[in-house]
N, C-alpha and C positions, 0 to 999 in steps of 0.2 A: 497392718494396713500399708505400711511403707513398702514391705516386700511385694504386696499385691500390686501397688502402683508401679513399681519397677518392672514386675513381670508383664503387666499390661503394656507398659511403654516398649519393652523388648518385642512383644508380640506385634505391636503396631509397626515398629520399624521393620520387622521381618516381613510382614505382609506388604508393606510399601515397596520393599526391595523386590519381592517376588513379582509384584504387579509391574514393576518397571523393567524387568528383564524380558527379552524376547520369549514368546511362548510357542511351544510346538503346535503346529496346525494340522488339521485333517483335510486332505484334498480328496476329491472324488477320484474314482479309478480313471475316468476320462481325463481329468486334470493331470494326474500322475503320468498317464501315457503320453500326453502332449509335452509335459516337461521332460520326460525321458528322451523323446525325439529331439527336442531343441538342444538339450545338453549333448546328446550323441553327435548331432550335426556340428556343434562348436568344436568338440574334441577331434572329430574327423577333419574339419577344416584346419585345425592347428597342426595335426600330424602331416597333412598335405603340404602346408607351408614349410614345416621343418624339413621335409624331404627336398624341397626346392633349395632351401638355404644351405643344406649340407651337401648338395650335389657337387660333384667334381668334374663333370663333363657335360657339355651341351647346354649349359645354363649360363646366361650372361650375368654380369655383375648387376646390371640394371634390373634383371628379373629377380635376383636375390634381394636387392634393395626393396623391390615392390613386395616380395613375399614377407620380408621382415616387417614392413609397415602393416601389411594385412594381418600378420600374426598378432602384432601388438593391439590391433583394433578389436581383437576377440576378448581382451582382458580389461577389467575395471582399471581406470586410470591410464590405459593405453601406454603403459611403461613408465608413467610418471606418478608422483604422489597423488593421493585422492582423499576425498573427505568421506566420512561415514558417521552414522549415528550410533552411539553406544547404548547400553541398556538403560541409562538414565535420561536418554533423550538429548545428550550433548553432541554437538557436531565437532568431530575431531579429525585431525589430519593423519593419514596412514602412509607409511613408506611405500615405495613402488612394489608392485607384485613380485614375488620371489619364486624361484624355481630351484628345487633340490635335485641333484644328480647323484648317481651311484655307479658302482660296478659290482661284479660278483663278490668282491672282497670287503667293500666298505661303502658307507654313505658319506657324502660330502656336505659341508655346510651350505644352506641355501644362498643363492646369489640373485641379484636383480635380474629380471627377465631379459632386459636389454643386454646385459653382460653374457647371459647364457646363449642368446642368439648369436652374439658376436663370436663366442668361443666355438659354437657349433659350425659356424661358417669357416673357421680356421682349423678344423680337424685335419690331421695329416694323412688320413686314409685316402686311398685313390678312388674308393667307392663307398658310399654310406647308404644303408637302407633303414628307414624308420617306419614302423607300422604299428597301428593300434588294433587290438582285437575288437570285433564288432559289438561285443557285450559291454555295456556301460550300466552301472547300477547307481541310482540316485536315492539317497535317504537323508535322515536327519534334517527335514525341512522345517524351518522356523520363520515366523513373521517378525519383522523388526519395527522399532518405534516410528520409523518414517513411512510405514505402510508398504514396505517391500518384503521380499522373502530371501532367505539364504538356505543353502543346502550343501551337502557334501556328495561328490560323485567319485566313483572308483572305476579305474580302467587299467587295461594291460597294455604295455608298450614293448615292442620288440626292436632291438637295435643290432645291426650287423655292420661290421667294419671290414673292408677288404683292402689288400695291398697287392697290386699286380695280379689281380684276378683271383687271389687266394684269400679265403676267409681267415682273418687273424684274431677277431674278437666278436663275440655275440653274447647278448644276455636278454632276459625277459624280466621286466620290472613291473610290479604292481604299484600303482600310484593313486593318490587321492587329490582332488582339486576342490577348492571352495567355489561355490556357485552363487552368483548374485542374480536374483530373479525379480522382474517387475511384471505384473499382470496388467496388460493393456487391453482395454475394452473399446472396440471399434463399432460404432453404429452402422448398420447396413440398410439399404433401401427397403428391404423387406420388413424392417422394424425389429429384427432379431439381432442382438448384439453378438459380435464375433470376438472371442477371446484369443489374444496372441501372447505367448510367453516371450518376453525380451530377456535374453540370458547373456551374462558376461562371466568369464572365467576369472578366478582369483589365484591365490598361492597354490603351488603344486608341490606335494611332498611324496617321498618314496616310502612305501610300506615295507616291501622286501624285493630282493633281486636274486635271480637264479640263472 
């Protein structure tokens, strides 16, 4: 009898924990398509700002400052610590969004996004080109205790560094970025609700570089 009670208690604890963690959700094909578009737009905007920040000619310091601010607006916390809800419903404070960098030989420890953008601005190349492939994959979509969604997106980034018109380094990196999603429902005059996906980017990590 004692063993049975212990077993039932363990099962109850397990079920309670399972219910408290974020559960994977099923979205319609239309929802997934919309989410894919919104994430792709955010990543493209980020790459555009990186190109401005890293530019060595024809871009003013004021434009680089504006691009840095706009890039940070794409991320949860905007480069500062932010709050989130864990699997138990607790509100916790998270460190600022991180960016991991790499080259063809190694991966570097992640650093705060603000530091990454500053380092990018100070690269010693005379010309820098940063591009992302148009293909962006979004998967591992979960709902969270506070009624929002999270996902992981994968994208390809190409980097080229020139000195005096000569290409001295280039690589192609596959990266993953955490995505924070909130589904906003907007009433319309016709009486049909319009759904808009509000998307913010999170930590970015390198999967591989070639």
